[in-house]
Steps between C-alpha positions, in 0.01 A plus 500: 500500500416851390803678360377860494749626759783258419828627358648345188746303713223370726303395192810327368527308830138385455568399138809306606304336784242383246779357283657327801165344594457371146857369480461319832169346394292686757136573437523846654753754622600473864722708726812302408439576133485868599830458684651342188359786293668752730832320463465480124411869464800579718523879458221612732524536875365147556759329283782704647390426857479128427850531356618660825390182675671284234168346391549317171251343262633145527491509879142629493398221263666238719331630817169533314489123449454462877198732501314443172220318678472756781208739493564851377318829520295616202661762279215735590650504853842591358344774287308638797812509717700652216252784457482548879877545506477767228242688706700473823808636326307777324586369154265527203653197328568136582857399430707191561573630850130483582473151353784366713353665809165339422654155463745549787223611731308172474638245745315198368553536127717261298754772424552566873566129555746493211680811628520344848653186350761723337580668832333829409313674780177657374537770763857587397407498131202730547693727737773540238240588235353769726850638564600502133185686394551761773226391739694325779283665766186347350625143526422417865132602491453329163670180617284487813192473275632217281389138527 
């Protein structure tokens, strides 16, 4: 991933995701590692929104075991969606809010499957993010374009 537009918190999420991947014995970072990174960072929009849905690290790890062998999207797809969200919202930076929108917008990624197992609706999560960052009116057209 290119980090030129990423905020310090978003970079920290990526660093934590790399650490999680290593700790879990994964060869590369996947969307669940990003989710774990968001939880670990905790202070950005992404971590706070996951907290609103009572998503906890141990529950993510437990659900992840059911999906470790499932296919996942490449991180280049997450980066592309993240940067698209920044453009849509008129932001000149990519923060944790854009990362969670990128991951939450991909129906067939491992993180989406884990969130579903935890009873978290991707649509509700992303809608809340749009509301919290002051762009509630932009949610419906954005959601209609997501996979």
